[in-house]
PDB file as gemmi writes it, atoms N, CA and C in Angstrom:
CRYST1    1.000    1.000    1.000  90.00  90.00  90.00 P 1                      
ATOM      1  N   MET A   1     -54.293 -29.146   3.553  1.00  0.00           N  
ATOM      2  CA  MET A   1     -55.215 -28.588   4.503  1.00  0.00           C  
ATOM      3  C   MET A   1     -56.259 -27.772   3.747  1.00  0.00           C  
ATOM      4  N   ALA A   2     -57.492 -28.083   3.939  1.00  0.00           N  
ATOM      5  CA  ALA A   2     -58.573 -27.378   3.265  1.00  0.00           C  
ATOM      6  C   ALA A   2     -59.022 -26.176   4.095  1.00  0.00           C  
ATOM      7  N   VAL A   3     -59.457 -25.162   3.418  1.00  0.00           N  
ATOM      8  CA  VAL A   3     -59.988 -23.962   4.049  1.00  0.00           C  
ATOM      9  C   VAL A   3     -61.494 -24.005   3.884  1.00  0.00           C  
ATOM     10  N   SER A   4     -62.215 -23.657   4.922  1.00  0.00           N  
ATOM     11  CA  SER A   4     -63.674 -23.713   4.867  1.00  0.00           C  
ATOM     12  C   SER A   4     -64.222 -22.613   3.963  1.00  0.00           C  
ATOM     13  N   SER A   5     -65.453 -22.812   3.532  1.00  0.00           N  
ATOM     14  CA  SER A   5     -66.097 -21.791   2.701  1.00  0.00           C  
ATOM     15  C   SER A   5     -66.274 -20.501   3.498  1.00  0.00           C  
ATOM     16  N   GLU A   6     -66.460 -20.630   4.813  1.00  0.00           N  
ATOM     17  CA  GLU A   6     -66.578 -19.439   5.656  1.00  0.00           C  
ATOM     18  C   GLU A   6     -65.273 -18.640   5.666  1.00  0.00           C  
ATOM     19  N   GLN A   7     -64.135 -19.347   5.693  1.00  0.00           N  
ATOM     20  CA  GLN A   7     -62.846 -18.660   5.661  1.00  0.00           C  
ATOM     21  C   GLN A   7     -62.627 -17.967   4.315  1.00  0.00           C  
ATOM     22  N   LEU A   8     -63.018 -18.632   3.227  1.00  0.00           N  
ATOM     23  CA  LEU A   8     -62.909 -17.991   1.911  1.00  0.00           C  
ATOM     24  C   LEU A   8     -63.793 -16.753   1.847  1.00  0.00           C  
ATOM     25  N   GLU A   9     -64.996 -16.845   2.408  1.00  0.00           N  
ATOM     26  CA  GLU A   9     -65.900 -15.696   2.424  1.00  0.00           C  
ATOM     27  C   GLU A   9     -65.301 -14.548   3.228  1.00  0.00           C  
ATOM     28  N   LYS A  10     -64.632 -14.870   4.324  1.00  0.00           N  
ATOM     29  CA  LYS A  10     -63.997 -13.837   5.144  1.00  0.00           C  
ATOM     30  C   LYS A  10     -62.864 -13.160   4.374  1.00  0.00           C  
ATOM     31  N   ILE A  11     -62.093 -13.948   3.650  1.00  0.00           N  
ATOM     32  CA  ILE A  11     -61.021 -13.385   2.826  1.00  0.00           C  
ATOM     33  C   ILE A  11     -61.604 -12.450   1.772  1.00  0.00           C  
ATOM     34  N   VAL A  12     -62.661 -12.894   1.107  1.00  0.00           N  
ATOM     35  CA  VAL A  12     -63.309 -12.069   0.087  1.00  0.00           C  
ATOM     36  C   VAL A  12     -63.815 -10.768   0.711  1.00  0.00           C  
ATOM     37  N   ALA A  13     -64.451 -10.856   1.871  1.00  0.00           N  
ATOM     38  CA  ALA A  13     -64.964  -9.657   2.538  1.00  0.00           C  
ATOM     39  C   ALA A  13     -63.831  -8.689   2.885  1.00  0.00           C  
ATOM     40  N   THR A  14     -62.719  -9.219   3.358  1.00  0.00           N  
ATOM     41  CA  THR A  14     -61.569  -8.375   3.694  1.00  0.00           C  
ATOM     42  C   THR A  14     -61.036  -7.673   2.453  1.00  0.00           C  
ATOM     43  N   LEU A  15     -60.863  -8.417   1.369  1.00  0.00           N  
ATOM     44  CA  LEU A  15     -60.345  -7.816   0.139  1.00  0.00           C  
ATOM     45  C   LEU A  15     -61.325  -6.805  -0.446  1.00  0.00           C  
ATOM     46  N   ARG A  16     -62.612  -7.079  -0.338  1.00  0.00           N  
ATOM     47  CA  ARG A  16     -63.610  -6.112  -0.801  1.00  0.00           C  
ATOM     48  C   ARG A  16     -63.524  -4.822   0.004  1.00  0.00           C  
ATOM     49  N   ALA A  17     -63.277  -4.943   1.312  1.00  0.00           N  
ATOM     50  CA  ALA A  17     -63.161  -3.756   2.162  1.00  0.00           C  
ATOM     51  C   ALA A  17     -61.982  -2.879   1.735  1.00  0.00           C  
ATOM     52  N   PHE A  18     -60.981  -3.484   1.124  1.00  0.00           N  
ATOM     53  CA  PHE A  18     -59.833  -2.732   0.619  1.00  0.00           C  
ATOM     54  C   PHE A  18     -60.074  -2.203  -0.793  1.00  0.00           C  
ATOM     55  N   GLY A  19     -61.208  -2.538  -1.397  1.00  0.00           N  
ATOM     56  CA  GLY A  19     -61.549  -2.013  -2.712  1.00  0.00           C  
ATOM     57  C   GLY A  19     -61.492  -2.996  -3.861  1.00  0.00           C  
ATOM     58  N   ALA A  20     -61.321  -4.287  -3.564  1.00  0.00           N  
ATOM     59  CA  ALA A  20     -61.238  -5.281  -4.643  1.00  0.00           C  
ATOM     60  C   ALA A  20     -62.519  -5.294  -5.468  1.00  0.00           C  
ATOM     61  N   ARG A  21     -62.354  -5.291  -6.786  1.00  0.00           N  
ATOM     62  CA  ARG A  21     -63.494  -5.378  -7.706  1.00  0.00           C  
ATOM     63  C   ARG A  21     -63.649  -6.781  -8.279  1.00  0.00           C  
ATOM     64  N   ARG A  22     -62.560  -7.557  -8.222  1.00  0.00           N  
ATOM     65  CA  ARG A  22     -62.602  -8.924  -8.744  1.00  0.00           C  
ATOM     66  C   ARG A  22     -61.579  -9.753  -7.982  1.00  0.00           C  
ATOM     67  N   ILE A  23     -62.001 -10.962  -7.568  1.00  0.00           N  
ATOM     68  CA  ILE A  23     -61.126 -11.871  -6.834  1.00  0.00           C  
ATOM     69  C   ILE A  23     -61.292 -13.252  -7.435  1.00  0.00           C  
ATOM     70  N   VAL A  24     -60.183 -13.855  -7.859  1.00  0.00           N  
ATOM     71  CA  VAL A  24     -60.250 -15.196  -8.436  1.00  0.00           C  
ATOM     72  C   VAL A  24     -59.272 -16.122  -7.729  1.00  0.00           C  
ATOM     73  N   LEU A  25     -59.692 -17.360  -7.590  1.00  0.00           N  
ATOM     74  CA  LEU A  25     -58.891 -18.413  -6.977  1.00  0.00           C  
ATOM     75  C   LEU A  25     -58.228 -19.201  -8.093  1.00  0.00           C  
ATOM     76  N   PHE A  26     -56.912 -19.394  -7.991  1.00  0.00           N  
ATOM     77  CA  PHE A  26     -56.199 -20.163  -9.010  1.00  0.00           C  
ATOM     78  C   PHE A  26     -55.164 -21.043  -8.327  1.00  0.00           C  
ATOM     79  N   GLY A  27     -54.436 -21.800  -9.097  1.00  0.00           N  
ATOM     80  CA  GLY A  27     -53.355 -22.615  -8.548  1.00  0.00           C  
ATOM     81  C   GLY A  27     -53.827 -23.923  -7.947  1.00  0.00           C  
ATOM     82  N   SER A  28     -52.993 -24.478  -7.076  1.00  0.00           N  
ATOM     83  CA  SER A  28     -53.239 -25.819  -6.538  1.00  0.00           C  
ATOM     84  C   SER A  28     -54.532 -25.899  -5.738  1.00  0.00           C  
ATOM     85  N   TYR A  29     -54.871 -24.861  -4.999  1.00  0.00           N  
ATOM     86  CA  TYR A  29     -56.096 -24.913  -4.199  1.00  0.00           C  
ATOM     87  C   TYR A  29     -57.333 -24.957  -5.092  1.00  0.00           C  
ATOM     88  N   ALA A  30     -57.291 -24.268  -6.204  1.00  0.00           N  
ATOM     89  CA  ALA A  30     -58.418 -24.288  -7.137  1.00  0.00           C  
ATOM     90  C   ALA A  30     -58.567 -25.661  -7.785  1.00  0.00           C  
ATOM     91  N   GLN A  31     -57.448 -26.377  -7.966  1.00  0.00           N  
ATOM     92  CA  GLN A  31     -57.473 -27.695  -8.601  1.00  0.00           C  
ATOM     93  C   GLN A  31     -57.850 -28.804  -7.627  1.00  0.00           C  
ATOM     94  N   ASP A  32     -57.237 -28.816  -6.439  1.00  0.00           N  
ATOM     95  CA  ASP A  32     -57.464 -29.884  -5.459  1.00  0.00           C  
ATOM     96  C   ASP A  32     -57.163 -29.351  -4.061  1.00  0.00           C  
ATOM     97  N   PRO A  33     -58.172 -28.811  -3.375  1.00  0.00           N  
ATOM     98  CA  PRO A  33     -57.947 -28.207  -2.059  1.00  0.00           C  
ATOM     99  C   PRO A  33     -57.297 -29.142  -1.039  1.00  0.00           C  
ATOM    100  N   SER A  34     -57.557 -30.421  -1.132  1.00  0.00           N  
ATOM    101  CA  SER A  34     -57.009 -31.350  -0.138  1.00  0.00           C  
ATOM    102  C   SER A  34     -55.489 -31.493  -0.243  1.00  0.00           C  
ATOM    103  N   ARG A  35     -54.925 -31.177  -1.383  1.00  0.00           N  
ATOM    104  CA  ARG A  35     -53.477 -31.323  -1.584  1.00  0.00           C  
ATOM    105  C   ARG A  35     -52.734 -29.987  -1.584  1.00  0.00           C  
ATOM    106  N   ALA A  36     -53.469 -28.907  -1.477  1.00  0.00           N  
ATOM    107  CA  ALA A  36     -52.857 -27.580  -1.568  1.00  0.00           C  
ATOM    108  C   ALA A  36     -52.113 -27.210  -0.290  1.00  0.00           C  
ATOM    109  N   ARG A  37     -51.023 -26.495  -0.473  1.00  0.00           N  
ATOM    110  CA  ARG A  37     -50.250 -25.987   0.665  1.00  0.00           C  
ATOM    111  C   ARG A  37     -50.473 -24.495   0.880  1.00  0.00           C  
ATOM    112  N   ASP A  38     -51.068 -23.852  -0.122  1.00  0.00           N  
ATOM    113  CA  ASP A  38     -51.361 -22.434   0.001  1.00  0.00           C  
ATOM    114  C   ASP A  38     -52.570 -22.094  -0.848  1.00  0.00           C  
ATOM    115  N   ILE A  39     -53.018 -20.867  -0.717  1.00  0.00           N  
ATOM    116  CA  ILE A  39     -54.139 -20.367  -1.506  1.00  0.00           C  
ATOM    117  C   ILE A  39     -53.597 -19.249  -2.386  1.00  0.00           C  
ATOM    118  N   ASP A  40     -53.862 -19.356  -3.684  1.00  0.00           N  
ATOM    119  CA  ASP A  40     -53.432 -18.339  -4.645  1.00  0.00           C  
ATOM    120  C   ASP A  40     -54.653 -17.553  -5.095  1.00  0.00           C  
ATOM    121  N   LEU A  41     -54.603 -16.253  -4.903  1.00  0.00           N  
ATOM    122  CA  LEU A  41     -55.701 -15.387  -5.300  1.00  0.00           C  
ATOM    123  C   LEU A  41     -55.185 -14.279  -6.203  1.00  0.00           C  
ATOM    124  N   ALA A  42     -55.917 -14.018  -7.272  1.00  0.00           N  
ATOM    125  CA  ALA A  42     -55.636 -12.880  -8.145  1.00  0.00           C  
ATOM    126  C   ALA A  42     -56.686 -11.816  -7.838  1.00  0.00           C  
ATOM    127  N   VAL A  43     -56.225 -10.603  -7.606  1.00  0.00           N  
ATOM    128  CA  VAL A  43     -57.100  -9.536  -7.127  1.00  0.00           C  
ATOM    129  C   VAL A  43     -56.958  -8.314  -8.029  1.00  0.00           C  
ATOM    130  N   GLU A  44     -58.092  -7.700  -8.324  1.00  0.00           N  
ATOM    131  CA  GLU A  44     -58.114  -6.479  -9.135  1.00  0.00           C  
ATOM    132  C   GLU A  44     -58.831  -5.383  -8.368  1.00  0.00           C  
ATOM    133  N   GLY A  45     -58.284  -4.181  -8.410  1.00  0.00           N  
ATOM    134  CA  GLY A  45     -58.999  -3.016  -7.910  1.00  0.00           C  
ATOM    135  C   GLY A  45     -58.493  -2.395  -6.628  1.00  0.00           C  
ATOM    136  N   ILE A  46     -57.608  -3.056  -5.913  1.00  0.00           N  
ATOM    137  CA  ILE A  46     -57.102  -2.469  -4.673  1.00  0.00           C  
ATOM    138  C   ILE A  46     -56.048  -1.420  -5.033  1.00  0.00           C  
ATOM    139  N   PRO A  47     -56.190  -0.210  -4.503  1.00  0.00           N  
ATOM    140  CA  PRO A  47     -55.200   0.827  -4.798  1.00  0.00           C  
ATOM    141  C   PRO A  47     -53.797   0.391  -4.377  1.00  0.00           C  
ATOM    142  N   LEU A  48     -52.813   0.770  -5.160  1.00  0.00           N  
ATOM    143  CA  LEU A  48     -51.430   0.358  -4.908  1.00  0.00           C  
ATOM    144  C   LEU A  48     -50.967   0.666  -3.488  1.00  0.00           C  
ATOM    145  N   ARG A  49     -51.370   1.781  -2.951  1.00  0.00           N  
ATOM    146  CA  ARG A  49     -50.911   2.167  -1.615  1.00  0.00           C  
ATOM    147  C   ARG A  49     -51.467   1.267  -0.514  1.00  0.00           C  
ATOM    148  N   ARG A  50     -52.458   0.440  -0.847  1.00  0.00           N  
ATOM    149  CA  ARG A  50     -53.087  -0.423   0.162  1.00  0.00           C  
ATOM    150  C   ARG A  50     -52.798  -1.910  -0.048  1.00  0.00           C  
ATOM    151  N   LEU A  51     -52.038  -2.254  -1.067  1.00  0.00           N  
ATOM    152  CA  LEU A  51     -51.824  -3.663  -1.409  1.00  0.00           C  
ATOM    153  C   LEU A  51     -51.202  -4.466  -0.277  1.00  0.00           C  
ATOM    154  N   TRP A  52     -50.113  -3.987   0.290  1.00  0.00           N  
ATOM    155  CA  TRP A  52     -49.405  -4.782   1.300  1.00  0.00           C  
ATOM    156  C   TRP A  52     -50.200  -4.909   2.582  1.00  0.00           C  
ATOM    157  N   ARG A  53     -50.952  -3.882   2.915  1.00  0.00           N  
ATOM    158  CA  ARG A  53     -51.808  -3.987   4.108  1.00  0.00           C  
ATOM    159  C   ARG A  53     -52.892  -5.034   3.883  1.00  0.00           C  
ATOM    160  N   ALA A  54     -53.482  -5.037   2.703  1.00  0.00           N  
ATOM    161  CA  ALA A  54     -54.497  -6.046   2.377  1.00  0.00           C  
ATOM    162  C   ALA A  54     -53.900  -7.441   2.448  1.00  0.00           C  
ATOM    163  N   ASP A  55     -52.707  -7.598   1.907  1.00  0.00           N  
ATOM    164  CA  ASP A  55     -52.023  -8.890   1.929  1.00  0.00           C  
ATOM    165  C   ASP A  55     -51.815  -9.359   3.371  1.00  0.00           C  
ATOM    166  N   GLY A  56     -51.356  -8.476   4.236  1.00  0.00           N  
ATOM    167  CA  GLY A  56     -51.118  -8.825   5.632  1.00  0.00           C  
ATOM    168  C   GLY A  56     -52.383  -9.200   6.370  1.00  0.00           C  
ATOM    169  N   GLU A  57     -53.461  -8.484   6.121  1.00  0.00           N  
ATOM    170  CA  GLU A  57     -54.724  -8.792   6.797  1.00  0.00           C  
ATOM    171  C   GLU A  57     -55.263 -10.149   6.371  1.00  0.00           C  
ATOM    172  N   VAL A  58     -55.185 -10.445   5.092  1.00  0.00           N  
ATOM    173  CA  VAL A  58     -55.658 -11.742   4.605  1.00  0.00           C  
ATOM    174  C   VAL A  58     -54.824 -12.869   5.206  1.00  0.00           C  
ATOM    175  N   ALA A  59     -53.521 -12.696   5.227  1.00  0.00           N  
ATOM    176  CA  ALA A  59     -52.631 -13.736   5.757  1.00  0.00           C  
ATOM    177  C   ALA A  59     -52.900 -14.021   7.227  1.00  0.00           C  
ATOM    178  N   SER A  60     -53.350 -13.036   7.972  1.00  0.00           N  
ATOM    179  CA  SER A  60     -53.597 -13.229   9.401  1.00  0.00           C  
ATOM    180  C   SER A  60     -54.934 -13.911   9.687  1.00  0.00           C  
ATOM    181  N   GLU A  61     -55.758 -14.103   8.676  1.00  0.00           N  
ATOM    182  CA  GLU A  61     -57.098 -14.642   8.892  1.00  0.00           C  
ATOM    183  C   GLU A  61     -57.189 -16.160   8.870  1.00  0.00           C  
ATOM    184  N   ILE A  62     -56.210 -16.842   8.278  1.00  0.00           N  
ATOM    185  CA  ILE A  62     -56.279 -18.302   8.203  1.00  0.00           C  
ATOM    186  C   ILE A  62     -54.915 -18.912   8.484  1.00  0.00           C  
ATOM    187  N   ASP A  63     -54.910 -20.195   8.806  1.00  0.00           N  
ATOM    188  CA  ASP A  63     -53.661 -20.911   9.096  1.00  0.00           C  
ATOM    189  C   ASP A  63     -53.100 -21.583   7.855  1.00  0.00           C  
ATOM    190  N   MET A  64     -53.045 -20.857   6.776  1.00  0.00           N  
ATOM    191  CA  MET A  64     -52.501 -21.375   5.530  1.00  0.00           C  
ATOM    192  C   MET A  64     -51.888 -20.196   4.789  1.00  0.00           C  
ATOM    193  N   PRO A  65     -50.735 -20.382   4.178  1.00  0.00           N  
ATOM    194  CA  PRO A  65     -50.154 -19.274   3.416  1.00  0.00           C  
ATOM    195  C   PRO A  65     -51.083 -18.833   2.279  1.00  0.00           C  
ATOM    196  N   VAL A  66     -51.146 -17.533   2.075  1.00  0.00           N  
ATOM    197  CA  VAL A  66     -51.957 -16.962   1.006  1.00  0.00           C  
ATOM    198  C   VAL A  66     -51.042 -16.136   0.111  1.00  0.00           C  
ATOM    199  N   ASP A  67     -51.071 -16.431  -1.181  1.00  0.00           N  
ATOM    200  CA  ASP A  67     -50.309 -15.655  -2.159  1.00  0.00           C  
ATOM    201  C   ASP A  67     -51.287 -14.811  -2.966  1.00  0.00           C  
ATOM    202  N   LEU A  68     -51.101 -13.507  -2.907  1.00  0.00           N  
ATOM    203  CA  LEU A  68     -51.960 -12.601  -3.655  1.00  0.00           C  
ATOM    204  C   LEU A  68     -51.209 -12.064  -4.862  1.00  0.00           C  
ATOM    205  N   VAL A  69     -51.881 -12.085  -6.000  1.00  0.00           N  
ATOM    206  CA  VAL A  69     -51.369 -11.491  -7.231  1.00  0.00           C  
ATOM    207  C   VAL A  69     -52.276 -10.304  -7.520  1.00  0.00           C  
ATOM    208  N   PHE A  70     -51.685  -9.138  -7.621  1.00  0.00           N  
ATOM    209  CA  PHE A  70     -52.467  -7.934  -7.856  1.00  0.00           C  
ATOM    210  C   PHE A  70     -52.323  -7.496  -9.304  1.00  0.00           C  
ATOM    211  N   LYS A  71     -53.460  -7.282  -9.958  1.00  0.00           N  
ATOM    212  CA  LYS A  71     -53.446  -6.855 -11.358  1.00  0.00           C  
ATOM    213  C   LYS A  71     -52.631  -5.580 -11.528  1.00  0.00           C  
ATOM    214  N   GLU A  72     -52.755  -4.694 -10.558  1.00  0.00           N  
ATOM    215  CA  GLU A  72     -52.080  -3.408 -10.662  1.00  0.00           C  
ATOM    216  C   GLU A  72     -50.552  -3.540 -10.622  1.00  0.00           C  
ATOM    217  N   GLU A  73     -50.032  -4.601 -10.039  1.00  0.00           N  
ATOM    218  CA  GLU A  73     -48.583  -4.817  -9.979  1.00  0.00           C  
ATOM    219  C   GLU A  73     -48.068  -5.678 -11.127  1.00  0.00           C  
ATOM    220  N   THR A  74     -48.814  -6.706 -11.497  1.00  0.00           N  
ATOM    221  CA  THR A  74     -48.363  -7.655 -12.526  1.00  0.00           C  
ATOM    222  C   THR A  74     -49.507  -7.968 -13.489  1.00  0.00           C  
ATOM    223  N   PRO A  75     -49.876  -7.019 -14.353  1.00  0.00           N  
ATOM    224  CA  PRO A  75     -51.040  -7.213 -15.215  1.00  0.00           C  
ATOM    225  C   PRO A  75     -50.944  -8.417 -16.148  1.00  0.00           C  
ATOM    226  N   GLU A  76     -49.757  -8.719 -16.662  1.00  0.00           N  
ATOM    227  CA  GLU A  76     -49.627  -9.854 -17.586  1.00  0.00           C  
ATOM    228  C   GLU A  76     -49.864 -11.182 -16.865  1.00  0.00           C  
ATOM    229  N   PHE A  77     -49.253 -11.345 -15.696  1.00  0.00           N  
ATOM    230  CA  PHE A  77     -49.430 -12.578 -14.928  1.00  0.00           C  
ATOM    231  C   PHE A  77     -50.871 -12.702 -14.456  1.00  0.00           C  
ATOM    232  N   TYR A  78     -51.461 -11.593 -14.031  1.00  0.00           N  
ATOM    233  CA  TYR A  78     -52.859 -11.587 -13.601  1.00  0.00           C  
ATOM    234  C   TYR A  78     -53.761 -12.087 -14.731  1.00  0.00           C  
ATOM    235  N   ALA A  79     -53.542 -11.594 -15.928  1.00  0.00           N  
ATOM    236  CA  ALA A  79     -54.352 -12.016 -17.075  1.00  0.00           C  
ATOM    237  C   ALA A  79     -54.182 -13.505 -17.346  1.00  0.00           C  
ATOM    238  N   LEU A  80     -52.970 -14.003 -17.231  1.00  0.00           N  
ATOM    239  CA  LEU A  80     -52.690 -15.415 -17.470  1.00  0.00           C  
ATOM    240  C   LEU A  80     -53.404 -16.314 -16.467  1.00  0.00           C  
ATOM    241  N   VAL A  81     -53.280 -16.033 -15.184  1.00  0.00           N  
ATOM    242  CA  VAL A  81     -53.884 -16.909 -14.173  1.00  0.00           C  
ATOM    243  C   VAL A  81     -55.393 -16.751 -14.098  1.00  0.00           C  
ATOM    244  N   SER A  82     -55.913 -15.615 -14.503  1.00  0.00           N  
ATOM    245  CA  SER A  82     -57.354 -15.379 -14.424  1.00  0.00           C  
ATOM    246  C   SER A  82     -58.152 -16.190 -15.437  1.00  0.00           C  
ATOM    247  N   ARG A  83     -57.498 -16.647 -16.496  1.00  0.00           N  
ATOM    248  CA  ARG A  83     -58.214 -17.377 -17.547  1.00  0.00           C  
ATOM    249  C   ARG A  83     -58.851 -18.669 -17.057  1.00  0.00           C  
ATOM    250  N   ASP A  84     -58.118 -19.440 -16.277  1.00  0.00           N  
ATOM    251  CA  ASP A  84     -58.611 -20.742 -15.830  1.00  0.00           C  
ATOM    252  C   ASP A  84     -58.901 -20.763 -14.335  1.00  0.00           C  
ATOM    253  N   ALA A  85     -59.222 -19.630 -13.785  1.00  0.00           N  
ATOM    254  CA  ALA A  85     -59.433 -19.522 -12.349  1.00  0.00           C  
ATOM    255  C   ALA A  85     -60.918 -19.563 -11.997  1.00  0.00           C  
ATOM    256  N   ARG A  86     -61.170 -19.751 -10.728  1.00  0.00           N  
ATOM    257  CA  ARG A  86     -62.541 -19.749 -10.205  1.00  0.00           C  
ATOM    258  C   ARG A  86     -62.828 -18.370  -9.614  1.00  0.00           C  
ATOM    259  N   VAL A  87     -63.821 -17.688 -10.151  1.00  0.00           N  
ATOM    260  CA  VAL A  87     -64.164 -16.352  -9.669  1.00  0.00           C  
ATOM    261  C   VAL A  87     -64.871 -16.480  -8.320  1.00  0.00           C  
ATOM    262  N   LEU A  88     -64.309 -15.829  -7.301  1.00  0.00           N  
ATOM    263  CA  LEU A  88     -64.930 -15.812  -5.978  1.00  0.00           C  
ATOM    264  C   LEU A  88     -65.806 -14.583  -5.799  1.00  0.00           C  
ATOM    265  N   TYR A  89     -65.425 -13.496  -6.467  1.00  0.00           N  
ATOM    266  CA  TYR A  89     -66.195 -12.253  -6.380  1.00  0.00           C  
ATOM    267  C   TYR A  89     -65.909 -11.412  -7.612  1.00  0.00           C  
ATOM    268  N   GLU A  90     -66.965 -10.811  -8.141  1.00  0.00           N  
ATOM    269  CA  GLU A  90     -66.802  -9.861  -9.242  1.00  0.00           C  
ATOM    270  C   GLU A  90     -67.833  -8.764  -9.068  1.00  0.00           C  
ATOM    271  N   GLN A  91     -67.346  -7.550  -8.958  1.00  0.00           N  
ATOM    272  CA  GLN A  91     -68.230  -6.417  -8.760  1.00  0.00           C  
ATOM    273  C   GLN A  91     -69.053  -6.183 -10.017  1.00  0.00           C  
ATOM    274  N   THR A  92     -70.321  -5.951  -9.807  1.00  0.00           N  
ATOM    275  CA  THR A  92     -71.202  -5.572 -10.905  1.00  0.00           C  
ATOM    276  C   THR A  92     -71.676  -4.152 -10.639  1.00  0.00           C  
ATOM    277  N   ASP A  93     -72.449  -3.619 -11.534  1.00  0.00           N  
ATOM    278  CA  ASP A  93     -72.978  -2.272 -11.329  1.00  0.00           C  
ATOM    279  C   ASP A  93     -73.871  -2.206 -10.101  1.00  0.00           C  
ATOM    280  N   ASP A  94     -74.431  -3.363  -9.705  1.00  0.00           N  
ATOM    281  CA  ASP A  94     -75.345  -3.416  -8.564  1.00  0.00           C  
ATOM    282  C   ASP A  94     -74.629  -3.595  -7.233  1.00  0.00           C  
ATOM    283  N   THR A  95     -73.325  -4.003  -7.253  1.00  0.00           N  
ATOM    284  CA  THR A  95     -72.634  -4.268  -5.981  1.00  0.00           C  
ATOM    285  C   THR A  95     -71.587  -3.243  -5.676  1.00  0.00           C  
TER     286      THR A  95                                                      
END                                                                             
């Protein structure tokens, strides 16, 4: 099941509202959206106290499971998946 670009934009907007500075798409959806069963996102910048709320809000926005990897919780895994991922959002000094 593919997710529309509008749905991805909504997810990015939600994560940004929680303080995300960088959001990358990785895993099966990044490789072949038509065959993916979930969306894997690596997120940097959300304060630890807000992680689970952000996860719940994102999951409620689309009809597909979303797995979030937070740099603040698993920095080594975040670094690994971020190498070959598609950047959906990255905060710059201007944003």
